[in-house]
C-alpha positions in Angstrom: 29.4 257.0 128.4 26.3 259.2 127.3 26.6 260.9 124.4 27.1 264.7 126.5 29.8 263.0 128.7 32.5 265.0 128.1 36.2 263.3 126.9 38.3 262.1 129.7 41.6 260.7 129.5 42.2 258.7 132.9 44.2 256.2 134.3 46.7 256.3 131.9 50.5 255.1 132.3 51.3 257.9 130.4 55.1 258.2 132.2 55.9 254.6 131.7 55.0 254.8 128.3 56.8 257.6 127.5 59.9 257.5 130.2 61.5 261.0 129.1 58.3 262.9 130.5 59.4 261.9 134.1 61.8 264.2 133.7 59.5 267.3 133.6 57.9 265.6 137.4 61.3 266.1 138.9 62.1 266.7 141.8 59.8 263.8 142.9 58.9 262.9 146.6 60.4 259.3 146.0 60.5 259.2 150.1 56.8 259.4 150.5 56.6 256.1 148.5 57.9 252.4 149.6 61.2 251.4 148.6 60.4 249.1 146.1 58.9 251.8 143.7 61.2 254.9 144.4 63.9 253.5 141.5 61.6 253.7 138.7 58.4 255.4 140.3 57.0 256.6 136.8 56.6 253.3 135.7 53.6 252.8 138.7 52.0 256.4 137.7 48.2 257.0 135.8 47.4 260.2 134.3 44.6 262.4 134.2 43.7 265.0 131.6 40.1 266.4 130.7 37.9 269.4 130.7 36.1 271.0 132.4 33.0 268.8 134.6 34.5 265.7 133.8 33.2 263.3 137.2 34.5 260.2 138.1 31.7 258.1 140.6 32.3 257.8 144.3 34.8 254.7 144.4 37.9 253.5 146.5 41.3 252.4 144.5 41.1 248.8 143.4 44.0 247.4 144.9 43.5 249.1 148.4 46.7 250.8 148.1 47.9 254.2 149.4 47.4 257.3 147.1 49.6 260.4 146.2 47.7 262.3 144.1 49.4 265.4 141.8 47.6 268.5 140.4 49.3 269.8 137.8 47.2 272.1 136.1 43.5 273.4 136.6 41.4 272.7 139.7 39.5 269.3 140.9 37.4 268.8 143.7 37.3 265.5 146.0 34.3 264.7 148.0 36.2 262.0 150.4 35.0 259.3 152.9 36.9 256.9 155.1 36.6 253.2 154.6 34.2 253.2 157.6 31.5 255.0 156.2 31.6 252.5 153.0 28.2 250.8 154.4 26.5 254.1 153.9 27.2 255.0 150.2 25.2 252.0 148.4 28.1 249.9 147.4 28.1 248.0 144.1 30.1 245.3 142.7 34.2 245.8 143.9 34.7 249.2 144.3 32.2 251.7 143.2 29.0 253.2 145.1 25.7 254.3 143.9 25.4 257.0 145.9 26.3 260.8 144.6 28.0 262.7 147.4 27.1 266.0 145.1 23.5 265.3 145.0 22.6 262.6 147.3 19.1 261.1 147.4 17.9 260.4 150.8 15.1 258.6 149.8 17.2 256.1 147.9 19.9 256.1 150.5 18.7 257.0 153.6 21.7 255.6 155.4 24.0 258.4 153.4 22.4 260.9 156.0 25.0 259.6 158.7 27.9 259.8 156.5 30.6 262.8 156.9 31.8 263.8 153.6 34.9 265.9 153.5 35.4 268.2 150.5 38.6 269.4 148.8 39.9 271.5 145.9 43.2 270.5 144.7 45.3 273.3 143.0 48.6 273.5 140.8 51.2 271.7 142.7 48.9 270.5 145.4 49.7 267.0 146.6 46.5 264.6 148.0 46.9 261.8 149.9 44.2 259.3 150.1 44.6 256.2 152.5 44.0 252.8 151.2 40.2 252.3 151.0 39.4 255.8 150.9 36.2 256.6 149.2 36.4 259.3 146.6 34.5 261.2 144.2 36.3 264.0 142.1 34.9 266.5 139.8 37.2 268.9 137.7 36.4 272.1 138.3 38.3 273.7 135.1 40.4 272.2 132.4 42.6 269.8 134.3 45.9 267.7 133.9 47.2 265.4 136.8 48.9 261.9 138.0 48.7 259.8 140.7 50.9 257.0 142.2 49.3 254.2 143.8 51.8 252.0 146.0 51.3 249.5 148.9 53.5 249.3 152.3 54.0 245.9 154.0 50.9 246.8 156.5 48.2 247.6 153.2 49.1 245.0 151.0 48.7 242.3 153.8 45.3 244.0 154.8 44.4 244.2 151.0 44.9 240.1 150.6 42.7 239.6 153.8 39.8 241.1 151.3 40.2 238.6 148.6 37.2 236.5 150.1 35.0 239.5 149.9 34.4 240.3 146.5 37.9 241.3 145.5 38.0 240.4 141.8 40.6 237.7 141.2 42.6 239.9 138.9 43.0 242.3 141.8 44.1 239.4 144.1 46.9 238.6 141.4 48.1 241.9 140.9 48.5 242.5 145.0 50.1 239.0 145.4 52.8 240.0 142.7 52.7 243.5 144.9 53.6 241.6 147.8 56.5 239.9 146.3 58.0 243.0 145.7 57.3 244.9 148.8 57.5 242.0 151.6 59.8 239.5 149.8 61.7 242.1 148.2 61.6 240.0 144.9 63.6 242.1 142.1 61.3 244.6 140.0 62.8 242.8 136.9 61.0 240.2 137.8 57.6 241.4 139.5 57.2 244.5 137.2 56.0 242.7 134.0 53.9 240.7 136.0 52.1 244.1 137.5 52.5 245.8 134.3 49.0 244.7 132.8 47.5 246.2 135.9 48.3 249.5 134.7 45.8 249.2 131.3 43.2 246.7 133.7 42.5 249.7 135.8 42.1 252.1 133.1 
């Protein structure tokens, strides 16, 4: 982070750390997520809070999971692209991309001219759903509070594991394998969540 970057609290498992706060998020649409997440849905959420101007560069969610994003206060602007356009965005490492969708450098990244980004603004009370592998760049248009939940289905976790030999970090392979035990094999949450919990710090 450079000296002028605004402080940004992101990807913090706040509701899991202070579970009483989950009451402030009721009613939560549990039917939107897979059954293995529903009983203790708040354990799987990540919290975001920051001032106007904070930016998360273009990336996809590291587990290749579904993403439900809930805007509580303020507004954020998402620039999103489908996974099929990742090759046009100058991928760096496992999940980050060098293209800045707000100010694309077509000299360095001429292939981005063929990309078709979609710009969406989320306001208080809005829910944004992003399918697995969706590329997204996020800017806070004002002071903002939000949270999200990443979740897998049978299909998405199997699809994610097929990417294990395509640069997926070994930690991500492990967390996806643990999730597969919960989602597909119905291994009890009491066994799988302690194995999954470190992911919530790993991703932040």
